[in-house]
C-alpha positions as CSV (number, residue, x, y, z in Angstrom):
1,M,-0.1,0.2,0.0
2,G,3.4,2.3,0.3
3,G,4.0,4.5,2.8
4,P,3.1,8.4,2.9
5,L,4.4,11.0,0.6
6,V,5.7,13.6,2.3
7,D,8.0,17.1,0.9
8,P,9.8,19.5,1.7
9,I,7.4,22.6,2.2
10,V,6.8,23.9,-0.8
11,R,3.5,26.3,-2.0
12,C,2.7,26.8,-5.6
13,E,2.2,30.5,-6.5
14,T,-1.2,29.9,-8.2
15,T,-4.1,26.8,-8.1
16,H,-2.5,26.0,-11.7
17,Q,0.3,24.5,-10.4
18,V,1.9,21.5,-8.5
19,F,4.9,20.5,-6.4
20,D,6.6,18.3,-9.0
21,R,8.7,15.9,-6.5
22,A,11.3,14.5,-9.2
23,T,12.6,18.1,-9.5
24,G,11.9,19.8,-6.0
25,A,10.0,23.2,-8.0
26,C,6.5,23.8,-9.0
27,V,5.7,23.3,-12.6
28,E,2.4,24.6,-14.3
29,L,-0.8,22.8,-15.4
30,P,-2.4,22.5,-18.4
31,A,-4.4,25.6,-19.4
32,C,-7.8,25.1,-18.9
33,V,-11.2,28.1,-18.9
34,P,-13.8,26.0,-18.2
35,T,-17.5,27.3,-20.1
36,L,-19.4,29.3,-18.3
37,Q,-22.9,27.5,-18.0
38,P,-26.1,30.0,-19.2
39,L,-27.9,31.6,-17.6
40,N,-31.2,32.6,-16.9
41,W,-32.1,36.5,-16.3
42,V,-35.7,37.9,-15.0
43,K,-36.9,41.4,-14.8
44,G,-38.9,42.6,-12.9
45,P,-42.1,44.8,-13.2
46,K,-41.2,48.7,-14.2
47,S,-41.9,50.9,-11.2
48,P,-43.5,54.5,-12.0
49,D,-40.7,56.3,-12.9
50,G,-39.7,53.7,-15.1
51,W,-37.2,51.1,-13.7
52,S,-37.6,47.4,-13.6
53,A,-34.5,45.2,-11.5
54,W,-32.8,42.6,-13.3
55,T,-32.1,39.5,-11.6
56,P,-30.2,36.2,-12.3
57,D,-32.1,33.4,-12.2
58,A,-31.7,29.5,-10.5
59,P,-33.3,26.4,-9.3
60,R,-33.3,26.4,-5.4
61,P,-31.7,23.0,-4.4
62,T,-34.3,20.9,-2.0
63,A,-31.4,18.2,-0.8
64,D,-29.5,18.1,2.0
65,L,-26.2,20.1,1.2
66,S,-23.6,18.5,3.3
67,A,-20.2,20.5,2.0
68,L,-18.9,23.6,0.1
69,H,-15.1,24.5,-1.3
70,G,-14.3,26.5,-4.3
71,S,-10.5,27.8,-5.8
72,D,-11.2,31.2,-5.7
73,A,-14.3,33.2,-5.1
74,A,-15.2,33.1,-8.8
75,N,-15.4,29.3,-9.1
76,A,-17.1,26.8,-6.3
77,W,-18.8,23.7,-5.4
78,I,-21.6,22.9,-3.2
79,V,-22.5,18.7,-2.9
80,G,-25.2,17.1,-1.3
81,G,-28.0,14.5,-1.3
82,G,-28.7,12.3,-3.9
83,G,-25.8,13.4,-5.6
84,T,-26.7,17.0,-6.1
85,I,-23.2,19.2,-7.4
86,L,-24.3,22.8,-7.5
87,A,-21.5,24.9,-9.4
88,W,-20.6,28.5,-8.0
89,Q,-19.0,30.9,-11.4
90,G,-19.8,34.3,-9.8
91,L,-23.8,34.8,-10.4
92,A,-25.6,32.0,-9.1
93,W,-25.6,28.0,-7.8
94,M,-26.3,26.2,-10.8
95,P,-27.1,22.5,-11.1
96,Q,-24.7,19.6,-12.5
97,V,-25.1,16.0,-13.7
98,S,-22.8,14.3,-11.1
99,G,-23.5,10.9,-12.7
100,T,-24.2,9.4,-9.6
101,S,-27.3,9.2,-6.8
102,E,-25.5,8.2,-3.8
103,D,-24.9,11.0,-1.1
104,L,-21.8,13.4,-1.4
105,N,-20.0,14.2,2.0
106,G,-17.2,16.0,0.4
107,V,-15.7,18.6,-2.1
108,W,-12.4,20.0,-3.0
109,S,-11.5,21.8,-5.8
110,A,-7.6,22.9,-7.1
111,N,-8.8,25.0,-9.8
112,P,-11.8,26.1,-11.8
113,C,-10.3,22.5,-14.3
114,I,-9.6,20.6,-11.2
115,A,-12.4,19.1,-8.5
116,W,-12.8,16.2,-6.8
117,A,-16.3,15.0,-5.0
118,L,-16.6,11.8,-2.7
119,G,-19.6,10.1,-0.4
120,N,-21.2,7.1,0.4
121,N,-20.3,4.0,-0.4
122,G,-17.0,5.0,-1.6
123,A,-18.5,7.2,-4.5
124,L,-15.7,9.6,-6.0
125,L,-16.2,11.9,-8.4
126,S,-13.6,14.0,-10.2
127,W,-14.1,17.7,-12.5
128,D,-12.4,18.2,-15.6
129,G,-13.4,21.6,-16.7
130,L,-16.5,19.9,-18.8
131,A,-18.3,17.2,-16.9
132,W,-18.3,15.0,-14.1
133,K,-17.0,11.2,-14.2
134,T,-17.0,8.1,-11.7
135,E,-13.7,7.0,-10.5
136,S,-12.3,4.3,-8.4
137,S,-11.3,4.7,-4.9
138,G,-10.9,1.3,-4.3
139,T,-13.4,1.7,-1.1
140,T,-16.7,0.8,-0.1
141,A,-16.3,2.6,3.1
142,A,-18.0,5.7,3.2
143,L,-16.1,9.1,2.6
144,H,-16.4,12.0,4.2
145,G,-13.8,14.6,3.9
146,I,-11.3,15.8,1.4
147,W,-8.5,18.3,1.0
148,G,-5.4,18.9,-1.2
149,A,-2.3,20.9,-0.8
150,D,-2.4,20.8,-4.8
151,A,-3.8,18.9,-7.6
152,H,-1.0,16.2,-7.4
153,D,-1.1,16.3,-3.3
154,I,-4.8,15.2,-2.1
155,W,-5.9,13.1,0.9
156,A,-9.5,11.8,1.6
157,V,-10.6,10.2,4.8
158,G,-14.2,8.2,5.8
159,R,-15.3,5.1,7.8
160,G,-13.5,3.0,10.1
161,G,-10.5,5.5,9.8
162,T,-10.7,5.3,5.7
163,L,-7.5,7.0,4.7
164,L,-6.9,7.7,0.5
165,H,-4.4,9.9,-0.9
166,Y,-3.7,11.4,-4.6
167,D,-0.7,11.3,-6.4
168,G,-2.1,12.7,-10.0
169,L,-2.1,9.4,-11.4
170,S,-3.9,7.0,-8.7
171,W,-5.9,6.9,-5.7
172,S,-4.3,4.3,-3.1
173,A,-4.9,3.2,0.9
174,Q,-2.9,4.7,3.3
175,P,-2.7,4.0,7.6
176,S,-4.2,6.3,9.3
177,G,-3.4,4.7,12.4
178,T,-6.9,4.3,13.8
179,T,-10.4,2.7,13.2
180,K,-12.3,5.5,14.3
181,D,-14.5,7.2,11.7
182,L,-13.0,10.2,10.2
183,F,-15.2,13.5,9.0
184,A,-12.6,15.7,7.9
185,V,-9.2,16.5,6.5
186,W,-7.3,19.6,6.5
187,G,-3.5,20.5,6.2
188,S,-1.5,23.8,6.2
189,D,0.9,21.9,3.6
190,R,2.4,18.9,2.1
191,E,4.1,17.8,5.6
192,H,1.8,19.4,8.0
193,V,-1.8,17.5,7.3
194,F,-4.2,16.6,10.5
195,A,-7.8,14.5,10.2
196,V,-10.1,14.6,13.0
197,G,-13.1,12.0,14.1
198,Q,-15.1,10.2,16.1
199,D,-14.8,10.0,19.6
200,G,-12.5,13.0,19.3
201,V,-10.0,11.4,17.4
202,I,-7.1,13.2,15.9
203,V,-4.3,11.6,13.8
204,T,-1.2,13.7,12.0
205,L,1.3,13.1,9.0
206,G,4.3,13.2,10.4
207,S,7.7,12.0,8.9
208,S,7.2,8.1,9.4
209,G,3.8,8.7,8.7
210,W,0.2,8.9,10.4
211,S,0.0,8.6,14.2
212,P,-2.3,9.9,16.6
213,Q,-2.6,13.5,19.0
214,A,-4.1,14.0,22.2
215,S,-7.5,15.7,21.6
216,G,-8.3,16.1,25.2
217,T,-12.1,15.6,24.4
218,D,-14.2,12.5,23.7
219,Q,-16.5,14.5,21.5
220,T,-16.6,13.8,17.9
221,L,-15.1,16.6,15.6
222,R,-16.4,16.9,12.9
223,S,-14.2,20.0,10.5
224,L,-10.8,21.7,11.2
225,W,-9.0,24.7,9.4
226,G,-6.1,26.9,10.1
227,S,-4.6,29.5,8.5
228,S,-0.7,28.1,9.9
229,R,0.6,24.8,11.4
230,W,0.9,27.0,15.0
231,F,-3.3,28.5,14.6
232,I,-5.8,25.6,13.5
233,W,-9.3,24.9,14.9
234,A,-11.2,22.3,15.4
235,V,-14.8,22.0,16.2
236,G,-17.6,19.1,17.1
237,M,-20.3,18.1,18.7
238,G,-21.6,19.7,21.5
239,G,-20.0,22.8,20.7
240,T,-16.8,21.9,21.2
241,L,-14.0,24.0,19.9
242,L,-10.4,23.6,20.0
243,K,-7.3,25.4,19.4
244,Y,-3.4,24.4,18.4
245,D,-1.1,26.5,18.8
246,G,2.1,23.8,16.5
247,T,1.7,21.7,19.9
248,T,-0.6,21.0,21.6
249,W,-5.1,21.3,21.3
250,I,-6.9,23.3,24.0
251,K,-10.2,23.0,24.6
252,Q,-11.6,26.6,24.3
253,P,-15.0,28.4,25.2
254,S,-17.5,28.3,22.0
255,G,-20.8,30.4,23.9
256,T,-22.9,27.1,22.7
257,A,-24.0,24.1,23.3
258,A,-25.3,23.0,19.8
259,D,-23.4,20.6,17.9
260,L,-20.9,22.4,15.3
261,Y,-19.9,20.9,11.5
262,S,-17.4,23.2,10.2
263,I,-15.4,25.5,10.7
264,H,-13.3,27.6,7.8
265,G,-11.4,31.5,7.3
266,L,-9.2,33.3,5.5
267,D,-5.7,33.4,5.3
268,I,-5.5,37.0,7.5
269,G,-9.1,38.0,9.1
270,P,-11.8,36.4,10.1
271,M,-12.9,32.8,10.5
272,W,-16.7,31.3,11.0
273,A,-17.9,28.4,12.0
274,V,-21.6,26.2,12.0
275,G,-23.9,23.8,13.1
276,T,-27.1,22.4,14.1
277,G,-30.2,25.3,14.1
278,G,-28.5,27.6,11.9
279,V,-26.0,28.2,14.7
280,S,-23.2,30.5,13.6
281,L,-20.0,31.5,15.2
282,A,-17.6,34.5,14.3
283,W,-13.7,35.2,15.4
284,G,-12.8,38.5,15.5
285,G,-9.2,38.3,15.9
286,Y,-9.3,38.2,19.5
287,S,-12.8,36.1,20.5
288,W,-15.6,34.1,19.2
289,T,-19.5,35.2,19.5
290,S,-22.1,33.9,18.6
291,G,-25.2,34.0,16.5
292,V,-27.8,32.3,14.1
293,M,-28.1,32.2,10.6
294,G,-31.6,31.2,9.6
295,D,-33.7,27.9,11.1
296,Q,-32.1,25.0,9.9
297,D,-28.9,22.8,10.3
298,L,-26.1,24.4,8.3
299,L,-23.1,20.9,7.6
300,A,-20.8,23.6,5.8
301,A,-18.9,26.9,5.4
302,W,-16.4,28.0,2.8
303,G,-15.5,31.4,1.8
304,S,-12.7,33.1,-0.2
305,G,-12.0,36.6,-0.4
306,G,-13.1,39.6,1.5
307,T,-16.7,39.2,0.3
308,K,-18.0,36.0,-0.7
309,R,-18.5,34.0,2.1
310,W,-21.7,30.9,2.3
311,A,-22.7,28.2,4.5
312,V,-24.7,25.3,3.6
313,G,-27.4,22.9,5.0
314,K,-30.2,20.8,5.8
315,K,-33.2,20.9,2.8
316,G,-31.3,22.8,0.4
317,S,-30.5,26.1,3.0
318,V,-27.9,28.1,1.0
319,L,-26.9,31.2,2.9
320,S,-24.7,34.3,1.4
321,Y,-22.6,36.4,4.1
322,R,-23.0,40.0,3.7
323,V,-19.8,41.4,5.2
324,S,-21.3,44.5,5.6
325,P,-24.8,44.3,5.7
326,E,-27.0,48.0,5.0
327,P,-28.9,49.0,8.5
328,G,-31.8,47.0,8.8
329,Q,-30.8,44.3,6.8
330,P,-30.1,40.9,7.8
331,A,-26.6,39.5,7.8
332,Y,-27.1,36.8,5.4
333,D,-28.8,36.6,2.2
334,T,-31.0,33.1,1.3
335,S,-31.0,33.8,-2.8
336,V,-29.3,30.9,-4.9
337,G,-28.4,34.0,-7.8
338,S,-27.0,37.1,-6.9
339,V,-25.3,39.5,-8.7
340,D,-22.5,41.9,-6.8
341,A,-22.3,45.1,-9.4
342,R,-19.9,48.1,-8.6
343,A,-19.7,49.9,-11.7
344,V,-21.1,50.4,-15.2
345,F,-20.0,51.5,-18.6
346,G,-20.9,51.9,-22.2
347,T,-20.8,53.2,-25.3
348,S,-24.3,52.8,-26.7
349,A,-27.4,51.2,-25.5
350,T,-26.3,48.2,-26.8
351,N,-22.8,48.1,-25.7
352,L,-23.2,48.3,-21.9
353,W,-20.8,46.4,-19.6
354,V,-21.3,46.1,-15.9
355,A,-18.6,44.9,-13.3
356,G,-17.9,43.7,-9.7
357,D,-17.3,40.8,-7.5
358,P,-16.2,38.2,-7.7
359,G,-14.4,39.5,-11.2
360,L,-17.2,40.0,-12.5
361,I,-18.1,41.0,-16.1
362,L,-21.4,41.2,-17.7
363,H,-22.5,42.4,-21.3
364,W,-25.7,44.0,-22.3
365,D,-26.3,43.8,-26.4
366,G,-29.2,45.3,-25.8
367,T,-31.5,42.5,-25.6
368,T,-29.6,39.8,-23.5
369,W,-27.5,39.8,-20.4
370,R,-24.4,38.0,-21.5
371,Q,-21.6,36.5,-18.6
372,H,-17.7,36.5,-19.5
373,R,-14.8,35.3,-17.4
374,S,-12.6,38.2,-16.6
375,G,-9.4,36.0,-15.9
376,S,-9.6,37.5,-12.3
377,A,-11.4,36.8,-9.0
378,L,-10.7,39.9,-7.5
379,P,-13.5,42.4,-7.2
380,L,-13.7,44.6,-9.8
381,R,-14.5,48.0,-9.1
382,S,-14.6,50.5,-12.6
383,V,-14.8,49.4,-16.2
384,F,-14.3,51.5,-19.1
385,S,-15.0,51.2,-23.0
386,T,-14.3,53.1,-25.7
387,G,-15.7,50.6,-28.2
388,P,-17.2,47.5,-29.3
389,D,-13.2,45.9,-29.3
390,N,-11.7,47.5,-26.1
391,A,-12.6,47.8,-22.6
392,W,-11.3,47.8,-19.2
393,A,-12.0,47.1,-15.5
394,V,-9.5,47.9,-12.6
395,G,-10.1,46.1,-8.9
396,G,-8.7,44.5,-6.7
397,N,-8.7,43.3,-2.9
398,T,-8.5,45.4,0.5
399,P,-7.9,43.8,4.3
400,P,-9.3,41.7,5.6
401,S,-8.1,39.9,2.4
402,R,-4.5,40.6,1.3
403,A,-4.0,43.8,-0.9
404,A,-3.7,43.1,-4.1
405,G,-4.6,45.1,-7.8
406,V,-5.8,43.7,-11.4
407,I,-6.4,45.4,-14.6
408,V,-8.3,43.1,-17.5
409,H,-8.7,43.9,-20.6
410,W,-11.4,43.0,-23.6
411,D,-9.7,42.7,-26.9
412,G,-13.1,41.7,-29.0
413,M,-12.5,38.4,-28.2
414,A,-11.8,37.8,-24.8
415,W,-11.2,39.2,-21.3
416,G,-7.6,38.4,-19.6
417,P,-5.5,40.4,-17.2
418,V,-2.7,42.9,-18.0
419,H,0.9,43.3,-16.6
420,I,0.5,46.1,-13.8
421,P,3.6,47.5,-11.8
422,E,3.2,46.0,-8.0
423,G,0.3,48.0,-6.0
424,G,-3.6,48.0,-5.7
425,P,-5.9,47.9,-5.5
426,Y,-7.4,50.4,-8.5
427,Y,-10.1,51.9,-7.7
428,S,-11.4,53.9,-10.9
429,I,-10.7,54.1,-14.7
430,W,-11.2,56.5,-17.6
431,G,-9.7,57.2,-21.1
432,T,-10.2,59.3,-24.5
433,A,-8.5,56.2,-26.8
434,P,-7.7,52.9,-26.3
435,N,-4.2,54.3,-26.0
436,R,-4.7,57.2,-23.8
437,L,-6.7,55.9,-20.3
438,W,-6.2,56.5,-17.0
439,A,-6.2,54.7,-13.6
440,V,-6.2,55.0,-9.9
441,A,-4.9,53.5,-6.6
442,K,-2.4,54.8,-4.3
443,R,-1.4,57.1,-7.6
444,I,-1.8,58.2,-10.8
445,M,-1.5,55.5,-13.6
446,T,-1.5,55.9,-17.5
447,W,-1.6,53.5,-20.5
448,D,0.0,54.3,-23.4
449,G,-0.9,51.5,-25.7
450,S,1.2,49.3,-24.6
451,Q,2.1,49.5,-21.0
452,W,0.7,50.9,-17.4
453,A,3.4,53.4,-16.0
454,T,3.0,55.3,-12.8
455,D,2.1,58.9,-13.5
456,S,4.9,60.9,-11.7
457,R,4.0,64.4,-12.0
458,T,1.8,63.7,-9.3
459,S,2.4,62.9,-5.8
460,W,-0.8,64.0,-3.8
461,W,-3.0,62.5,-1.1
462,W,-4.7,59.2,-2.5
463,P,-6.9,59.3,-5.4
464,S,-10.2,56.9,-5.3
465,G,-11.9,58.3,-8.8
466,V,-11.1,60.0,-11.9
467,F,-13.3,61.2,-14.7
468,G,-12.8,63.1,-17.7
469,L,-14.5,65.0,-20.9
470,D,-11.2,64.4,-23.3
471,D,-7.3,65.0,-23.3
472,R,-7.1,69.1,-21.8
473,H,-10.2,68.0,-19.0
474,I,-9.4,65.6,-16.5
475,W,-10.1,65.2,-13.4
476,V,-9.5,62.8,-10.1
477,F,-10.6,62.9,-6.6
478,G,-10.1,61.3,-3.0
479,A,-9.3,61.8,0.1
480,E,-6.3,62.2,2.6
481,T,-6.1,61.2,6.2
482,V,-4.3,64.2,8.3
483,F,-3.5,63.6,11.6
484,L,-4.1,67.3,14.3
485,G,-0.9,67.6,16.1
486,N,-0.6,63.7,17.6
487,W,-1.8,60.2,16.1
488,L,-4.5,60.6,18.2
489,F,-6.9,62.6,16.2
490,P,-7.1,61.9,12.8
491,Y,-9.1,63.4,10.2
492,R,-10.1,62.9,6.1
493,S,-8.9,65.4,3.9
494,A,-11.2,65.5,0.5
495,H,-9.1,66.7,-2.9
496,V,-9.9,67.1,-6.4
497,G,-6.9,67.4,-9.1
498,Y,-6.9,68.8,-12.6
499,W,-5.4,68.1,-15.4
500,D,-5.6,70.4,-18.2
501,G,-3.8,69.1,-20.9
502,S,-0.4,69.9,-19.9
503,T,-0.4,70.3,-15.6
504,W,-1.4,68.5,-12.8
505,R,-3.5,70.8,-10.3
506,E,-5.0,71.0,-7.5
507,V,-8.6,72.6,-7.8
508,Y,-10.1,71.5,-4.8
509,S,-9.0,70.7,-1.2
510,D,-10.6,70.2,2.2
511,T,-9.3,72.6,3.7
512,Y,-11.5,73.3,6.6
513,R,-12.2,69.8,6.9
514,T,-16.1,70.3,6.0
515,S,-15.8,67.0,4.1
516,A,-14.6,63.4,5.2
517,E,-15.0,61.8,1.9
518,L,-15.6,62.3,-2.0
519,D,-17.5,59.2,-3.7
520,G,-18.0,60.4,-7.1
521,L,-17.5,62.9,-10.0
522,W,-19.4,63.6,-13.1
523,A,-18.6,66.7,-15.8
524,S,-21.1,68.1,-18.0
525,S,-18.2,70.5,-19.3
526,P,-15.5,72.1,-17.7
527,T,-17.3,74.8,-16.0
528,Q,-19.9,72.4,-14.7
529,V,-18.2,69.5,-12.5
530,W,-20.5,67.6,-9.9
531,V,-19.2,66.3,-6.8
532,L,-20.8,63.2,-4.4
533,G,-19.3,63.5,-0.7
534,K,-19.8,62.7,2.9
535,R,-19.0,65.2,5.3
536,A,-17.2,65.1,9.0
537,D,-21.2,65.6,10.1
538,G,-21.7,62.6,8.6
539,N,-24.3,64.3,6.0
540,T,-24.3,63.4,3.0
541,R,-23.9,66.5,0.2
542,I,-23.7,67.0,-3.9
543,W,-22.1,70.2,-5.0
544,T,-21.0,71.8,-8.5
545,L,-17.6,72.9,-8.4
546,F,-15.5,75.5,-10.5
547,E,-12.0,75.6,-9.8
548,N,-11.8,76.2,-6.0
549,I,-15.4,77.4,-5.4
550,I,-18.2,75.0,-4.2
551,T,-22.1,75.5,-4.6
552,T,-24.3,72.7,-2.3
553,V,-27.1,71.3,-4.7
554,P,-30.3,70.8,-2.5
555,S,-30.8,66.9,-2.3
556,P,-33.9,65.4,-1.7
557,A,-31.9,62.0,0.2
558,S,-29.8,62.2,2.8
559,N,-28.4,58.5,2.1
560,R,-25.0,58.6,1.5
561,L,-24.8,58.4,-2.4
562,Y,-21.7,56.6,-4.4
563,G,-22.3,57.1,-8.4
564,I,-23.2,60.1,-10.5
565,F,-23.4,59.7,-14.2
566,G,-25.3,61.7,-16.7
567,S,-25.9,62.3,-20.7
568,D,-26.2,66.0,-20.6
569,A,-26.4,68.6,-18.1
570,N,-30.0,68.7,-18.0
571,N,-30.3,64.5,-17.1
572,V,-28.1,63.3,-14.5
573,Y,-28.9,60.6,-12.3
574,V,-27.3,59.9,-9.0
575,V,-27.4,56.4,-7.0
576,G,-26.5,55.3,-2.9
577,E,-27.4,53.8,0.0
578,A,-30.6,51.8,0.4
579,G,-31.5,52.2,-3.2
580,T,-31.5,55.9,-3.6
581,V,-31.7,57.0,-7.3
582,M,-32.7,60.7,-8.0
583,R,-32.6,62.3,-11.3
584,W,-31.1,66.1,-12.5
585,N,-33.8,67.4,-14.9
586,G,-31.8,70.5,-14.6
587,A,-33.2,72.6,-12.6
588,K,-34.0,70.4,-9.1
589,L,-32.8,66.6,-8.0
590,Q,-35.7,64.2,-7.7
591,L,-35.9,61.0,-5.9
592,Q,-37.1,58.0,-8.2
593,N,-39.4,55.3,-7.4
594,V,-37.5,52.0,-7.9
595,N,-40.4,49.8,-6.8
596,G,-38.7,49.3,-3.5
597,Y,-35.4,48.3,-3.9
598,A,-34.0,48.9,-0.7
599,R,-30.2,47.7,-1.1
600,N,-27.2,49.8,-2.0
601,L,-26.6,50.9,-5.5
602,Y,-23.0,51.9,-6.3
603,A,-23.1,53.2,-10.2
604,V,-25.2,54.8,-12.8
605,W,-24.4,55.0,-16.8
606,A,-26.8,56.7,-18.9
607,A,-27.2,56.7,-22.8
608,N,-29.7,59.5,-23.5
609,A,-32.7,60.7,-21.8
610,N,-34.4,57.9,-21.6
611,Q,-32.3,55.0,-21.3
612,A,-30.2,54.6,-17.8
613,W,-28.5,51.5,-16.1
614,A,-28.0,51.3,-12.1
615,V,-26.0,48.6,-10.6
616,G,-25.6,47.4,-6.8
617,D,-26.2,44.7,-4.5
618,G,-28.1,42.2,-6.1
619,V,-29.9,43.6,-8.6
620,I,-29.2,46.1,-12.1
621,L,-31.9,48.5,-12.4
622,Q,-32.7,49.9,-16.1
623,H,-34.4,52.9,-16.8
624,E,-36.2,53.4,-20.2
């Protein structure tokens, strides 16, 4: 049967690499881009002001859902009873053909083209980017848990101490050192792997094979996860919560007596655990807090990045965490499909792009929404296009995830990442031609048609947005943190910079600290510039700006405002918190009826006086 396969601790840089034992280095897997599954979109009724809501539609599962895992925020799997498999590609959980009726208990994904699922009676399935197919596990024992260091180093556990290993070619049985049922397996790397199970059993992989560890409990353990080999958590029956410090497992207070079935977290930042009756635990960095999500037993939890986190459970329960829920809204969403859009831009009413999280790209051709693979799973915050064969989107992660930036480009055939200097995230992009673009992150970046470079002519505050009319009229806006005398009294100071074709200069500075943030800017002419901001007193304001003179525009809304765009000076839309939509008719701003939609809207784009789109949490609104 062979002994354990133990290699030096090597973490490959991407999920498209595996560790090659012969060379001791990471090598690339064959390229693969799985086809996006077609998705049905539902258009809601039109409001009295002409707004309709578009939402993605997917059938709701009914089977018990037992496991959840993904390679990134745009590619994930759920498995469950009766061979149920659901795929997540950024918009909705879509049912898949599994080819089995066995209950599936575990799933693990290396990348969008490699995944494994396992279940009762030794059921084992593999995903190759096109379809799920049955594999031989070599056992009839129920298999419960699966984890891999990479696509060629995978472990599976199950009933009676069953332990299997995959080396990239085949699965083989390995001695686990226990006859107890094992329910979960996890490792910090290929050399430090742990499995937990019945009656508190814990076995770990060492240089001489698998051996037991003292857990300090006789409660059955159902799941474990950690951010390193010195920081691992395990959960189980009766609210059992254990912490491993690299040497010893120590029991921790969980604050609940509910059975806990799953725990997961991010490499840095939050962790969460779920269990019976919808109980949920959240780790804030120093302690655990408990809550309840729904009324069904939750059997698995998983997440990736700063915003995509799910829990699944009995009777087809799929709950999506809302990391920052709006006031009065629940901390989770029960919809199977959801569009998390952050940006919208078009060149006409038949060439419109929407960008969002995770790496979301949608195109509107005048009649149909079509999803595109962006080549990134990072959140996209801004999108810009000069025509049907040239579009750009920018974004990236912010804490609690590791900061990272991304710029992706559409060449008329496909989207893909573009090489960028270190840094990020990127907040906004705008341009005048395919070879004349500006993007902002911690600095202003320019594109000359062949590469992105830092604009060395500026050394200002941290810009967060850019908009222009032509090569001689471009504005950037943002804010900086300023400290009064010492580090105890910081405040946010807002700024607007202006490019006149030859020089950058500051045209607005919040010298008197009347504004804490600037959230949006749009101009109809060099002398009529609209600015959205939040003042230090928490109140939202809309200004028109000319040089260093600002004029407040009376607003019927008190919610924070995030996006502004107009087709001309007399047709301007403003969107913001809690479904706020306002329209400027040349004389005043008026609130729009959007059929009670009450979640945040972040961006808006108008093709003309009759056609406009607003995007945000869970929806695309269309005005016609």
